[in-house]
C-alpha positions as CSV (number, residue, x, y, z in Angstrom):
1,M,95.2,90.9,93.2
2,K,97.8,93.6,93.9
3,A,101.2,93.2,92.4
4,I,104.3,94.5,94.1
5,L,107.9,94.7,92.9
6,V,110.7,94.5,95.5
7,V,114.0,95.9,94.2
8,D,117.3,95.5,96.1
9,D,120.8,94.4,95.1
10,D,121.1,92.6,98.5
11,E,119.6,89.1,97.9
12,V,118.9,88.5,101.6
13,L,117.0,91.7,102.1
14,R,115.2,91.4,98.7
15,S,114.0,87.9,99.7
16,L,113.1,89.0,103.3
17,Y,110.9,91.9,102.1
18,A,109.3,89.8,99.3
19,E,108.5,87.0,101.7
20,A,106.9,89.3,104.3
21,L,104.7,91.0,101.6
22,S,103.8,87.6,100.1
23,D,102.8,86.3,103.5
24,A,100.6,89.4,103.8
25,G,98.8,88.2,100.7
26,Y,100.3,90.4,97.9
27,I,101.6,89.0,94.6
28,V,105.3,89.8,94.8
29,F,108.0,90.0,92.1
30,K,111.7,90.6,92.7
31,A,114.4,92.4,90.9
32,A,118.1,92.6,91.7
33,S,118.8,95.9,90.0
34,G,117.1,99.1,88.8
35,E,117.6,97.9,85.2
36,E,115.8,94.6,85.9
37,A,113.1,96.5,87.7
38,L,112.5,98.7,84.6
39,E,112.3,95.7,82.3
40,K,109.7,94.0,84.6
41,A,107.7,97.3,85.0
42,E,107.4,97.5,81.2
43,K,105.6,94.2,81.2
44,I,103.6,94.3,84.5
45,P,101.6,97.2,85.8
46,F,102.7,97.0,89.4
47,H,100.6,98.7,92.0
48,L,103.6,99.5,94.1
49,I,107.4,99.2,94.0
50,V,109.6,98.9,97.1
51,T,113.1,99.8,96.1
52,D,116.5,100.3,97.8
53,L,118.0,103.7,97.2
54,N,121.7,102.8,96.7
55,M,122.2,100.2,94.0
56,P,124.8,99.9,91.2
57,G,123.6,101.3,87.9
58,I,120.1,102.7,88.2
59,S,119.6,104.0,91.7
60,G,116.3,103.8,93.5
61,L,115.8,107.6,92.9
62,D,116.4,107.1,89.2
63,L,114.0,104.2,89.2
64,L,111.4,106.4,90.9
65,K,111.8,109.0,88.2
66,K,111.6,106.6,85.3
67,V,108.6,104.6,86.7
68,K,106.6,107.8,87.4
69,E,107.2,109.0,83.9
70,K,105.7,105.9,82.4
71,R,103.2,104.8,85.1
72,P,102.4,107.8,87.4
73,E,99.8,105.7,89.2
74,T,102.4,103.4,90.6
75,Y,103.3,103.9,94.3
76,V,106.9,103.8,95.3
77,I,108.4,103.2,98.7
78,L,112.1,104.0,99.0
79,L,114.4,102.1,101.5
80,T,117.7,103.5,102.5
81,S,120.3,103.1,105.2
82,H,121.0,106.8,105.2
83,A,118.3,109.1,106.7
84,D,118.5,112.3,104.6
85,V,115.7,114.9,104.9
86,Q,116.6,116.7,101.7
87,L,116.7,113.5,99.7
88,A,113.3,112.5,101.2
89,Y,111.9,115.9,100.3
90,D,113.2,115.8,96.7
91,A,111.9,112.3,96.3
92,V,108.4,113.2,97.5
93,K,108.4,116.1,95.0
94,M,109.1,113.4,92.3
95,G,106.2,111.3,93.4
96,L,107.6,109.1,96.2
97,Y,104.9,107.7,98.5
98,W,107.0,106.9,101.5
99,Y,110.6,106.7,102.7
100,L,111.8,104.1,105.2
101,V,115.2,103.8,106.9
102,K,117.0,100.4,107.0
103,P,117.4,98.2,108.8
104,L,113.7,97.6,109.2
105,D,113.5,96.2,112.7
106,D,109.8,95.5,112.2
107,L,108.6,94.4,108.8
108,D,105.1,95.2,109.8
109,V,106.0,98.9,109.2
110,L,106.6,98.0,105.6
111,I,103.5,95.9,105.3
112,N,101.4,98.7,106.9
113,K,102.8,101.4,104.5
114,V,102.1,99.1,101.6
115,G,98.5,98.6,102.9
116,E,98.1,102.4,103.3
117,A,99.2,103.0,99.8
118,I,97.4,100.3,97.8
119,G,94.9,99.0,100.3
120,P,94.5,95.5,101.8
121,V,94.8,92.4,99.7
């Protein structure tokens, strides 16, 4: 089974994304912060991490950097409410798989990008 970690400080969005991915058949874990995500990533070799960009403490970009240092094979999808081409470019250079702009009007976009990255369930 393929394990995914959903990281967002917004509980409603975190649960929404996690439920959609779980319904698609993935094993989904949740974290409310970058710090919590790093703790979980130390214990579980996630196939993919879906993370919000702007969070208190460790940002999604910092999380990307730290995860790629320890587990370069882990795919990361970054979610943000601010479309920023330079940020996306810099993140891709650090190993980002994909960048999605919130709000996600269609959660199938997220599910499809996850499937492209790590394959079907």
